[in-house]
Residue, then its C-alpha position, 0 to 999 in steps of 0.5 A: m380422068k387425070n393421070v396421077r404422077l408420083l413424086p420421087e419420095n412417094k415412089t420410094a415409099l411405095a417401093v418400101i411398102i411393096m417390099g414389106f408386103a412381099f417379105l410378109i407374103l414370102f416369109w410369113w403367109y406362104p409358109l403358114i398356108r403351106t404348113f396348114i396344107l401339109g397337115f392334111q397330106l402324107s408328105g416327106v422328103g423323097r416323095l414325088k407326090e403328096s396325097w391327101i389324107g384328111l384329118a389322119h395326122y390330127r387324129a394320130l397326134f391326139s391319140s398319141k401318149v407321147f404327144g400328150k406328154v409333149v404338150l404337158n411338158t411345153l405348158y409346164f415349161a412356159a408356166l415355170i419360165v414366164p411368171t418367174q421372169i416377170v417377178v424376178g425381172l420386175a424385182v431386180s429392175m426396181m432395185i436397180d432403179k433405186i441406185k442413185s449412180r447412173v454408172f452403177q445402174r448401167l453396170g447392173l443392167l449390163s451384167f444381167y443383159i450379157p447372158y441374153i446376147l450370148p450364143i445359146v450353144a455356149i450357154g448350153i455347154l456352160w450349164k451342162f458343165l454346171y449340171h455335171p452329174s458327178r462331184f466335179g459339177i459346180f452345183n453338185f460340188l457346192l451341194i456336197e460341201a453343204g452336206i448332201k451325200e450323193p450328187i444330183r443327176w440334174l439332166e438325167d432325172p426325169q423329175l428334174a431335167l425339164t426344170s433344170i433347163g428352165i432355170m438355165q433359160i430364166w437365167q439367160r432371158v431375165g436380163y431382157v425382162i429387167l431392161l424392159y421393166f427398168a425402161g418402163l419405170q423411167t416413164i412413171p412420173r416421180i410426183f405420183y410416188e411423192a403424192a402417195e407418200i404424203d397421203g400416207a401410202n406405204a411401199w406396198q400400197r404405192f407399188r400396188a396402186i401406182t407401179l403395177p397399173l402403170l407398168t401394164p403395157t410392159t407386163l403384157f409385152v413381157a408376158v406375151t414375148s416370154t410365152i412365145s419364147a418358152f413355147m418355141t424353145f428348141e436349142a436348149v433341149y437339143i444341146m443339153t439333153l444328149t447324154a450317154q443315158a438319155g437321148r435328146g428330149g429325154p430321159i423318157n421324153s421328160t424334156n421333149v417340148m413342142l418345137y423339138y417334137i416337130y423338128f424330130n418328126a420332120f427331119d429325123n422321121n421324115r414325117m413332114g405332114y405329121a410335123s406340120a399338123a403339130a406345128i399348126i396345133l402349136f400355133f393355136m396354143i400360142l394364140g390361145v394363151t396370148l389372148l388369155q394374157f391380153k384379157f387377164i392382164r388388162q382387166k387385172f392391172e389397168y386403170 
């Protein structure tokens, strides 16, 4: 058997591949497997040895009323953010696409995209000021000028707090969705619209028969990434819900979502095993919703 000699460029390629696999193993597979194992152990910072307790953490989670509320909060948050971002992102991108001037198109895209690249801490502080519960809050000031009598306590009302954070997240992230849809619109040949117009199709028919189906890959990507972002929300809740009346995740756990619940139990309560079990449940929640999106969007819109 002859010895195989690698060319210099092949050695470089092999080194890059090995580094890629090492990165995946170190920062993806090992943490995932370790988290899965910890979900079956009694573990925490300061413990000399983990002890196996089987499904105790999972039984505790599924019997916890707080965890049930956290799951519902997370699902509601995703249901609020994802469809809104898709609808608003597509509508705005189509309006920008109609602008004839390239300069104004780019300015429009930039104005919506800037919030996406701003630090979430700065955005959270800004929106806490906008949501200030007194008459000095911008939103309350405008509403009082419009005729309401009492200022609204946006982040302290259990019925409004999570929705208020969701609105902020939509404002921050929708610029990214607009950019993706705008790029997708540029790939659709204009001759399709011209042919449909000659055949007598109105604007809605052209949108339903041409734009939506041909944007299916973009819609699927937006839906999946937006869902993952919504399920992984942490900073917004952490920053915006610490008030004198309600601690983080409050009031009454109304803004407590999965990732914050995991963080709180892992680092504040030192329940690493319990938090790891919750993280595995979150993983399967994201996986399940993503698979449903693949099935629904492809069947619904693709030719």
